py3Dmol code that shows the C-alpha trace and the ligand (Angstrom):
import py3Dmol

protein = """\
ATOM      1  CA  MET A   1      59.344 124.084   8.224  1.00  0.00           C
ATOM      2  CA  ARG A   2      59.477 120.505   9.488  1.00  0.00           C
ATOM      3  CA  CYS A   3      62.317 118.047   8.959  1.00  0.00           C
ATOM      4  CA  VAL A   4      62.508 114.279   9.300  1.00  0.00           C
ATOM      5  CA  VAL A   5      65.934 112.666   9.014  1.00  0.00           C
ATOM      6  CA  ALA A   6      66.759 108.950   8.902  1.00  0.00           C
ATOM      7  CA  ASN A   7      70.110 108.143  10.485  1.00  0.00           C
ATOM      8  CA  TRP A   8      70.949 104.617   9.333  1.00  0.00           C
ATOM      9  CA  LYS A   9      74.227 104.580  11.283  1.00  0.00           C
ATOM     10  CA  MET A  10      76.325 101.504  10.347  1.00  0.00           C
ATOM     11  CA  ASN A  11      73.387  99.435   9.115  1.00  0.00           C
ATOM     12  CA  MET A  12      72.141  98.043   5.794  1.00  0.00           C
ATOM     13  CA  LEU A  13      73.956  96.211   3.025  1.00  0.00           C
ATOM     14  CA  TRP A  14      73.166  97.575  -0.430  1.00  0.00           C
ATOM     15  CA  GLN A  15      70.454  95.011  -1.112  1.00  0.00           C
ATOM     16  CA  GLU A  16      68.629  96.095   2.060  1.00  0.00           C
ATOM     17  CA  ALA A  17      69.144  99.773   1.302  1.00  0.00           C
ATOM     18  CA  ALA A  18      67.818  99.282  -2.231  1.00  0.00           C
ATOM     19  CA  SER A  19      64.707  97.479  -0.935  1.00  0.00           C
ATOM     20  CA  PHE A  20      64.202 100.269   1.603  1.00  0.00           C
ATOM     21  CA  CYS A  21      64.380 102.913  -1.122  1.00  0.00           C
ATOM     22  CA  GLU A  22      61.949 101.037  -3.330  1.00  0.00           C
ATOM     23  CA  ALA A  23      59.414 100.520  -0.551  1.00  0.00           C
ATOM     24  CA  PHE A  24      59.761 104.003   0.911  1.00  0.00           C
ATOM     25  CA  MET A  25      59.703 105.852  -2.407  1.00  0.00           C
ATOM     26  CA  GLY A  26      56.678 103.817  -3.511  1.00  0.00           C
ATOM     27  CA  GLY A  27      54.645 105.375  -0.721  1.00  0.00           C
ATOM     28  CA  TYR A  28      56.313 108.770  -0.431  1.00  0.00           C
ATOM     29  CA  THR A  29      54.659 111.958  -1.646  1.00  0.00           C
ATOM     30  CA  PRO A  30      56.507 115.219  -1.028  1.00  0.00           C
ATOM     31  CA  ALA A  31      54.609 117.928   0.851  1.00  0.00           C
ATOM     32  CA  GLU A  32      55.327 121.622   1.115  1.00  0.00           C
ATOM     33  CA  GLY A  33      57.000 122.684   4.333  1.00  0.00           C
ATOM     34  CA  VAL A  34      58.385 119.244   5.192  1.00  0.00           C
ATOM     35  CA  GLN A  35      61.919 118.189   4.293  1.00  0.00           C
ATOM     36  CA  THR A  36      62.886 114.535   4.312  1.00  0.00           C
ATOM     37  CA  ALA A  37      66.468 113.289   4.417  1.00  0.00           C
ATOM     38  CA  ILE A  38      68.189 109.916   4.632  1.00  0.00           C
ATOM     39  CA  ALA A  39      71.722 109.522   6.014  1.00  0.00           C
ATOM     40  CA  PRO A  40      73.124 106.193   4.758  1.00  0.00           C
ATOM     41  CA  PRO A  41      76.659 104.882   5.369  1.00  0.00           C
ATOM     42  CA  PHE A  42      79.313 106.298   3.003  1.00  0.00           C
ATOM     43  CA  PRO A  43      79.348 103.483   0.407  1.00  0.00           C
ATOM     44  CA  TRP A  44      75.628 103.951  -0.340  1.00  0.00           C
ATOM     45  CA  LEU A  45      75.481 107.747  -0.565  1.00  0.00           C
ATOM     46  CA  ALA A  46      75.621 108.026  -4.335  1.00  0.00           C
ATOM     47  CA  ARG A  47      73.313 105.107  -5.036  1.00  0.00           C
ATOM     48  CA  THR A  48      70.780 106.212  -2.414  1.00  0.00           C
ATOM     49  CA  SER A  49      70.822 109.683  -3.902  1.00  0.00           C
ATOM     50  CA  GLN A  50      70.012 108.244  -7.335  1.00  0.00           C
ATOM     51  CA  GLU A  51      67.087 106.309  -5.857  1.00  0.00           C
ATOM     52  CA  VAL A  52      65.463 109.145  -3.911  1.00  0.00           C
ATOM     53  CA  ARG A  53      66.307 112.485  -5.490  1.00  0.00           C
ATOM     54  CA  SER A  54      63.509 112.474  -8.073  1.00  0.00           C
ATOM     55  CA  LYS A  55      61.016 113.273  -5.320  1.00  0.00           C
ATOM     56  CA  GLY A  56      63.271 115.748  -3.543  1.00  0.00           C
ATOM     57  CA  VAL A  57      64.331 113.482  -0.669  1.00  0.00           C
ATOM     58  CA  ARG A  58      67.715 114.700   0.504  1.00  0.00           C
ATOM     59  CA  VAL A  59      70.759 112.562   1.255  1.00  0.00           C
ATOM     60  CA  PHE A  60      72.991 113.470   4.185  1.00  0.00           C
ATOM     61  CA  ALA A  61      76.304 111.932   5.255  1.00  0.00           C
ATOM     62  CA  GLN A  62      76.822 110.896   8.886  1.00  0.00           C
ATOM     63  CA  ASN A  63      80.241 112.561   9.186  1.00  0.00           C
ATOM     64  CA  ALA A  64      83.045 114.037   7.081  1.00  0.00           C
ATOM     65  CA  HIS A  65      86.502 115.525   7.454  1.00  0.00           C
ATOM     66  CA  PHE A  66      87.221 119.258   7.432  1.00  0.00           C
ATOM     67  CA  GLU A  67      90.319 119.197   5.237  1.00  0.00           C
ATOM     68  CA  GLU A  68      89.938 119.700   1.491  1.00  0.00           C
ATOM     69  CA  LYS A  69      92.028 116.689   0.461  1.00  0.00           C
ATOM     70  CA  GLY A  70      95.339 115.009   1.083  1.00  0.00           C
ATOM     71  CA  ALA A  71      97.002 112.379   3.225  1.00  0.00           C
ATOM     72  CA  TYR A  72      94.109 111.562   5.600  1.00  0.00           C
ATOM     73  CA  THR A  73      93.697 107.824   5.196  1.00  0.00           C
ATOM     74  CA  GLY A  74      90.166 106.673   5.868  1.00  0.00           C
ATOM     75  CA  GLU A  75      88.603 110.127   5.719  1.00  0.00           C
ATOM     76  CA  VAL A  76      86.040 111.608   3.329  1.00  0.00           C
ATOM     77  CA  SER A  77      85.900 115.288   2.353  1.00  0.00           C
ATOM     78  CA  MET A  78      82.910 117.600   2.056  1.00  0.00           C
ATOM     79  CA  ALA A  79      83.593 118.005  -1.679  1.00  0.00           C
ATOM     80  CA  MET A  80      83.383 114.222  -2.095  1.00  0.00           C
ATOM     81  CA  LEU A  81      80.016 114.224  -0.343  1.00  0.00           C
ATOM     82  CA  ARG A  82      78.743 116.852  -2.775  1.00  0.00           C
ATOM     83  CA  ASP A  83      80.042 114.778  -5.639  1.00  0.00           C
ATOM     84  CA  ALA A  84      78.151 111.755  -4.309  1.00  0.00           C
ATOM     85  CA  GLY A  85      74.867 113.680  -4.281  1.00  0.00           C
ATOM     86  CA  CYS A  86      74.722 114.737  -0.622  1.00  0.00           C
ATOM     87  CA  THR A  87      73.162 118.045   0.340  1.00  0.00           C
ATOM     88  CA  GLY A  88      73.825 117.831   4.055  1.00  0.00           C
ATOM     89  CA  VAL A  89      75.978 116.243   6.733  1.00  0.00           C
ATOM     90  CA  ILE A  90      75.288 115.179  10.324  1.00  0.00           C
ATOM     91  CA  LEU A  91      77.927 116.637  12.643  1.00  0.00           C
ATOM     92  CA  GLY A  92      78.691 115.868  16.269  1.00  0.00           C
ATOM     93  CA  HIS A  93      76.425 112.862  16.729  1.00  0.00           C
ATOM     94  CA  SER A  94      76.956 111.586  20.286  1.00  0.00           C
ATOM     95  CA  GLU A  95      78.263 108.260  18.975  1.00  0.00           C
ATOM     96  CA  ARG A  96      80.998 110.139  17.123  1.00  0.00           C
ATOM     97  CA  ARG A  97      81.736 112.257  20.182  1.00  0.00           C
ATOM     98  CA  THR A  98      81.969 109.350  22.608  1.00  0.00           C
ATOM     99  CA  LEU A  99      83.226 106.451  20.463  1.00  0.00           C
ATOM    100  CA  PHE A 100      85.448 108.318  18.013  1.00  0.00           C
ATOM    101  CA  GLY A 101      86.723 111.293  19.986  1.00  0.00           C
ATOM    102  CA  GLU A 102      84.946 114.022  18.008  1.00  0.00           C
ATOM    103  CA  THR A 103      85.845 117.362  19.598  1.00  0.00           C
ATOM    104  CA  ASP A 104      84.166 120.761  19.529  1.00  0.00           C
ATOM    105  CA  GLU A 105      87.321 122.088  17.910  1.00  0.00           C
ATOM    106  CA  ALA A 106      87.060 119.635  15.016  1.00  0.00           C
ATOM    107  CA  LEU A 107      83.330 120.341  14.758  1.00  0.00           C
ATOM    108  CA  THR A 108      83.985 124.064  14.404  1.00  0.00           C
ATOM    109  CA  ARG A 109      86.133 123.330  11.362  1.00  0.00           C
ATOM    110  CA  LYS A 110      83.718 120.726   9.997  1.00  0.00           C
ATOM    111  CA  LEU A 111      80.845 123.179  10.204  1.00  0.00           C
ATOM    112  CA  ALA A 112      82.764 125.805   8.251  1.00  0.00           C
ATOM    113  CA  ALA A 113      83.936 123.227   5.693  1.00  0.00           C
ATOM    114  CA  ALA A 114      80.409 121.894   5.186  1.00  0.00           C
ATOM    115  CA  ARG A 115      79.006 125.352   4.547  1.00  0.00           C
ATOM    116  CA  SER A 116      81.823 126.304   2.219  1.00  0.00           C
ATOM    117  CA  HIS A 117      80.848 123.325   0.058  1.00  0.00           C
ATOM    118  CA  GLY A 118      77.151 124.126   0.160  1.00  0.00           C
ATOM    119  CA  LEU A 119      76.302 121.267   2.519  1.00  0.00           C
ATOM    120  CA  LEU A 120      73.725 121.813   5.234  1.00  0.00           C
ATOM    121  CA  PRO A 121      75.212 120.979   8.654  1.00  0.00           C
ATOM    122  CA  LEU A 122      72.898 119.102  11.048  1.00  0.00           C
ATOM    123  CA  LEU A 123      74.614 119.651  14.386  1.00  0.00           C
ATOM    124  CA  CYS A 124      73.730 117.223  17.191  1.00  0.00           C
ATOM    125  CA  VAL A 125      73.845 118.281  20.823  1.00  0.00           C
ATOM    126  CA  GLY A 126      72.741 116.551  24.004  1.00  0.00           C
ATOM    127  CA  GLU A 127      73.677 115.530  27.514  1.00  0.00           C
ATOM    128  CA  THR A 128      74.567 112.139  28.984  1.00  0.00           C
ATOM    129  CA  LEU A 129      72.544 110.628  31.814  1.00  0.00           C
ATOM    130  CA  HIS A 130      75.269 111.545  34.298  1.00  0.00           C
ATOM    131  CA  GLU A 131      75.244 115.127  33.072  1.00  0.00           C
ATOM    132  CA  ARG A 132      71.444 115.285  33.426  1.00  0.00           C
ATOM    133  CA  ASP A 133      71.512 113.720  36.885  1.00  0.00           C
ATOM    134  CA  THR A 134      74.120 116.217  38.038  1.00  0.00           C
ATOM    135  CA  GLU A 135      72.159 119.137  36.573  1.00  0.00           C
ATOM    136  CA  GLN A 136      74.666 119.977  33.889  1.00  0.00           C
ATOM    137  CA  THR A 137      72.265 119.661  30.963  1.00  0.00           C
ATOM    138  CA  PHE A 138      72.093 123.351  30.085  1.00  0.00           C
ATOM    139  CA  ALA A 139      75.829 123.892  30.636  1.00  0.00           C
ATOM    140  CA  VAL A 140      76.582 121.032  28.239  1.00  0.00           C
ATOM    141  CA  LEU A 141      74.177 122.345  25.605  1.00  0.00           C
ATOM    142  CA  LYS A 142      75.666 125.812  25.955  1.00  0.00           C
ATOM    143  CA  ARG A 143      79.187 124.469  25.469  1.00  0.00           C
ATOM    144  CA  GLN A 144      78.256 122.321  22.470  1.00  0.00           C
ATOM    145  CA  LEU A 145      76.392 125.203  20.817  1.00  0.00           C
ATOM    146  CA  GLY A 146      79.318 127.486  21.566  1.00  0.00           C
ATOM    147  CA  ILE A 147      80.988 126.423  18.322  1.00  0.00           C
ATOM    148  CA  LEU A 148      78.376 128.495  16.497  1.00  0.00           C
ATOM    149  CA  ALA A 149      79.902 131.694  17.848  1.00  0.00           C
ATOM    150  CA  GLU A 150      82.789 131.277  15.423  1.00  0.00           C
ATOM    151  CA  ALA A 151      80.726 129.824  12.607  1.00  0.00           C
ATOM    152  CA  GLY A 152      78.482 132.879  12.331  1.00  0.00           C
ATOM    153  CA  ALA A 153      75.145 132.878  10.565  1.00  0.00           C
ATOM    154  CA  GLY A 154      74.467 130.401   7.781  1.00  0.00           C
ATOM    155  CA  PRO A 155      72.351 127.370   6.949  1.00  0.00           C
ATOM    156  CA  LEU A 156      71.973 125.076   9.952  1.00  0.00           C
ATOM    157  CA  TRP A 157      69.723 122.471  11.497  1.00  0.00           C
ATOM    158  CA  ILE A 158      70.154 121.409  15.116  1.00  0.00           C
ATOM    159  CA  ALA A 159      69.189 118.080  16.663  1.00  0.00           C
ATOM    160  CA  TYR A 160      68.689 117.828  20.410  1.00  0.00           C
ATOM    161  CA  GLU A 161      69.496 114.226  21.295  1.00  0.00           C
ATOM    162  CA  PRO A 162      69.759 113.331  24.974  1.00  0.00           C
ATOM    163  CA  VAL A 163      72.421 110.601  24.889  1.00  0.00           C
ATOM    164  CA  TRP A 164      70.499 108.439  27.362  1.00  0.00           C
ATOM    165  CA  ALA A 165      67.497 108.364  25.014  1.00  0.00           C
ATOM    166  CA  ILE A 166      69.409 107.178  21.937  1.00  0.00           C
ATOM    167  CA  GLY A 167      68.681 103.583  21.007  1.00  0.00           C
ATOM    168  CA  THR A 168      67.416 102.850  24.507  1.00  0.00           C
ATOM    169  CA  GLY A 169      63.667 102.974  23.974  1.00  0.00           C
ATOM    170  CA  ARG A 170      63.655 105.550  26.770  1.00  0.00           C
ATOM    171  CA  ARG A 171      62.525 108.784  25.185  1.00  0.00           C
ATOM    172  CA  ALA A 172      62.799 112.117  26.998  1.00  0.00           C
ATOM    173  CA  ASP A 173      59.446 113.288  28.329  1.00  0.00           C
ATOM    174  CA  ALA A 174      57.593 116.286  26.921  1.00  0.00           C
ATOM    175  CA  ASN A 175      58.792 118.610  29.671  1.00  0.00           C
ATOM    176  CA  GLN A 176      62.433 117.656  29.246  1.00  0.00           C
ATOM    177  CA  ILE A 177      62.201 118.126  25.486  1.00  0.00           C
ATOM    178  CA  ARG A 178      60.398 121.488  25.795  1.00  0.00           C
ATOM    179  CA  GLU A 179      62.929 122.853  28.304  1.00  0.00           C
ATOM    180  CA  ALA A 180      65.917 121.789  26.248  1.00  0.00           C
ATOM    181  CA  HIS A 181      64.486 123.082  22.977  1.00  0.00           C
ATOM    182  CA  GLN A 182      63.586 126.438  24.521  1.00  0.00           C
ATOM    183  CA  PHE A 183      67.077 126.727  25.968  1.00  0.00           C
ATOM    184  CA  ILE A 184      68.620 125.915  22.580  1.00  0.00           C
ATOM    185  CA  ARG A 185      66.399 128.509  20.864  1.00  0.00           C
ATOM    186  CA  GLU A 186      67.567 131.169  23.333  1.00  0.00           C
ATOM    187  CA  GLU A 187      71.205 130.259  22.737  1.00  0.00           C
ATOM    188  CA  LEU A 188      70.725 130.345  18.976  1.00  0.00           C
ATOM    189  CA  ARG A 189      69.236 133.835  19.241  1.00  0.00           C
ATOM    190  CA  VAL A 190      72.259 134.994  21.218  1.00  0.00           C
ATOM    191  CA  LEU A 191      74.795 133.298  18.936  1.00  0.00           C
ATOM    192  CA  MET A 192      73.224 133.875  15.545  1.00  0.00           C
ATOM    193  CA  GLY A 193      70.793 136.766  15.916  1.00  0.00           C
ATOM    194  CA  GLU A 194      67.844 136.658  13.555  1.00  0.00           C
ATOM    195  CA  ALA A 195      69.087 133.507  11.809  1.00  0.00           C
ATOM    196  CA  GLY A 196      68.835 131.749  15.152  1.00  0.00           C
ATOM    197  CA  GLU A 197      65.114 132.358  15.071  1.00  0.00           C
ATOM    198  CA  MET A 198      64.652 130.327  11.896  1.00  0.00           C
ATOM    199  CA  THR A 199      66.988 127.391  12.613  1.00  0.00           C
ATOM    200  CA  PRO A 200      64.952 124.165  12.853  1.00  0.00           C
ATOM    201  CA  ILE A 201      65.561 122.232  16.078  1.00  0.00           C
ATOM    202  CA  LEU A 202      64.864 118.509  15.727  1.00  0.00           C
ATOM    203  CA  TYR A 203      64.450 116.016  18.548  1.00  0.00           C
ATOM    204  CA  GLY A 204      66.223 112.660  18.443  1.00  0.00           C
ATOM    205  CA  GLY A 205      66.265 109.653  20.759  1.00  0.00           C
ATOM    206  CA  SER A 206      63.935 106.640  20.509  1.00  0.00           C
ATOM    207  CA  VAL A 207      61.474 108.392  18.202  1.00  0.00           C
ATOM    208  CA  THR A 208      58.796 105.969  16.964  1.00  0.00           C
ATOM    209  CA  PRO A 209      55.686 106.339  14.814  1.00  0.00           C
ATOM    210  CA  GLU A 210      53.637 105.885  17.999  1.00  0.00           C
ATOM    211  CA  THR A 211      55.235 108.843  19.809  1.00  0.00           C
ATOM    212  CA  PHE A 212      56.089 111.279  17.013  1.00  0.00           C
ATOM    213  CA  ASP A 213      52.755 113.130  17.012  1.00  0.00           C
ATOM    214  CA  GLU A 214      53.159 113.994  20.666  1.00  0.00           C
ATOM    215  CA  ILE A 215      56.798 115.048  20.171  1.00  0.00           C
ATOM    216  CA  LEU A 216      55.924 117.327  17.243  1.00  0.00           C
ATOM    217  CA  ALA A 217      53.312 119.062  19.378  1.00  0.00           C
ATOM    218  CA  ILE A 218      56.004 120.281  21.813  1.00  0.00           C
ATOM    219  CA  PRO A 219      56.921 123.966  21.294  1.00  0.00           C
ATOM    220  CA  GLU A 220      60.121 124.520  19.260  1.00  0.00           C
ATOM    221  CA  VAL A 221      60.264 120.923  17.977  1.00  0.00           C
ATOM    222  CA  ALA A 222      60.637 121.082  14.186  1.00  0.00           C
ATOM    223  CA  GLY A 223      61.024 117.387  13.471  1.00  0.00           C
ATOM    224  CA  GLY A 224      62.989 114.277  14.274  1.00  0.00           C
ATOM    225  CA  LEU A 225      66.371 112.643  13.797  1.00  0.00           C
ATOM    226  CA  VAL A 226      65.539 108.972  13.818  1.00  0.00           C
ATOM    227  CA  GLY A 227      67.819 105.957  14.194  1.00  0.00           C
ATOM    228  CA  GLY A 228      66.228 102.572  14.915  1.00  0.00           C
ATOM    229  CA  ALA A 229      62.775 103.324  13.504  1.00  0.00           C
ATOM    230  CA  SER A 230      64.284 104.700  10.288  1.00  0.00           C
ATOM    231  CA  LEU A 231      65.582 101.272   9.237  1.00  0.00           C
ATOM    232  CA  ASP A 232      62.041 100.123   8.445  1.00  0.00           C
ATOM    233  CA  PRO A 233      60.606 101.821   5.339  1.00  0.00           C
ATOM    234  CA  GLY A 234      57.029 101.525   6.630  1.00  0.00           C
ATOM    235  CA  LYS A 235      57.905 103.136   9.950  1.00  0.00           C
ATOM    236  CA  PHE A 236      59.961 105.887   8.342  1.00  0.00           C
ATOM    237  CA  LEU A 237      57.159 106.619   5.889  1.00  0.00           C
ATOM    238  CA  SER A 238      54.708 106.840   8.752  1.00  0.00           C
ATOM    239  CA  LEU A 239      57.031 109.287  10.579  1.00  0.00           C
ATOM    240  CA  VAL A 240      57.275 111.465   7.476  1.00  0.00           C
ATOM    241  CA  GLN A 241      53.509 111.372   6.992  1.00  0.00           C
ATOM    242  CA  THR A 242      52.977 112.372  10.618  1.00  0.00           C
ATOM    243  CA  ALA A 243      55.237 115.409  10.062  1.00  0.00           C
ATOM    244  CA  GLN A 244      53.295 116.218   6.894  1.00  0.00           C
ATOM    245  CA  GLY A 245      50.103 116.180   8.968  1.00  0.00           C
TER     246      GLY A 245
END
"""
ligand_1 = """\
9
PGA
P 67.398 106.142 17.909
O 68.681 106.957 17.384
O 66.190 106.706 17.161
O 67.672 104.719 17.556
O 67.287 106.382 19.367
C 68.625 108.337 17.182
C 69.972 108.858 16.737
O 71.001 108.369 17.225
O 70.070 109.769 15.900
"""
view = py3Dmol.view(width=600, height=400)
view.addModel(protein, "pdb")
view.setStyle({"model": 0}, {"cartoon": {"style": "trace"}})
view.addModel(ligand_1, "xyz")
view.setStyle({"model": 1}, {"stick": {}})
view.zoomTo()
view.show()
């Protein structure tokens, strides 16, 4: 199975999101074996879901809280995401880890909460440039994936996103991607047994329509988590069509 996910981050007013949906859905044809998802900002989850669900395009949130409900001003629960039409949630994106203090401990609880509400967790892992330069890449990936030991087997997608390749135009090279994906696959086997064999591992970080073919050809790469290029409906459509072959 292949997966292509648009991460809009904190971009798009509703008028822009609506135009995106119209343009993208006008050209989109679903294909067997390829899942497409869009992760808009919170206020547009429900409306985006209404625009895209007829053709099976999924809507993911970019974050959520692990508690069920209560006095958590500014937070959004997994149940609310379900209510808004989401079927998945991005967890542990590097921007949340570095800018908003997301911890592995919180992610462990978020992962369990997502699954208990029938949301597919898309867990992001990846090293910073400093960590790569000091040869800590695999140790960092191992630590970040470590939260799966407690989570046990269940639905899961992983995205390998080297932090230095996000939004920089500087994509990891084929060797770096292959090594990291193979390492992640091994870890998933250890942590999740047979389920770890089936978990799709996406690559993210400066993916463009020009480079996606080459990225998809790398062993263990099941798709892409795309930021910048996913804001343009034509580019996102072309990425999806590349994954569909
Ligand atoms: P980018 O972002 O495609 O703009 O590098 C990827 C991501 O942060 O998920």
